[in-house]
N, C-alpha and C positions, 0 to 999 in steps of 0.2 A: 355111043354117043358121048361127046365130051361135056364138060362142065360149061354152063352158060356164062358168057362174059358180059359184064355191064359196060356198055360202050361209052356211057358218059363218064365213069370212073376212069377207064382207060384213056380217054381224051384228056382229062384234067391231069392225070398222072404224067402223061407225055408232055403236056404244056409246062408243068412244074419242073420236070427234068431238063427241058430245054432252057427254061428261064435260069435254072441253077447253074447250068453249064455256061450260059452267056454271062452271068454274074461272076463266075470263077474266072473267065477269060478277061473281063473288065478289071477285076481285082489284080490280076497279074500285070495287065497293060498299064492301068492308071493308078493303082492303089499303093499304099504304104503299109509296111508291116506294123503290127501293134507296138513293137519296141521303137520304131521310128516315130509314131505318133506320140508315144509317152515322152520321148526325148525332146520333141518339138514343144509339147506342152510344158515340160519342165523348163526349158530354155526361155520360153515366153514368160513364164511366171517369174523367173529370176530377173529377166530384163524389166518387167513391170515393177518388181519390188525395188530394184536398183534406182529406177527413175522416180518412184514414190519417196524414196529415201533422200533424194537430191532436191525435193521441192523446197522452196523458201517458205518459212513460217512467217505469218504476219501478226 
């Protein structure tokens, strides 16, 4: 006789695996790499600093 299987654990592990696979597909389909996110963040920061430096002082 084989080892008993906890069906609740099996069901939850299967759901987690499916969710992770779907997340991976969506990351490829819609996502940006970390390097792209950092570049956008850096560019936005530079733009904001440049605009702040051009404000008129009263």
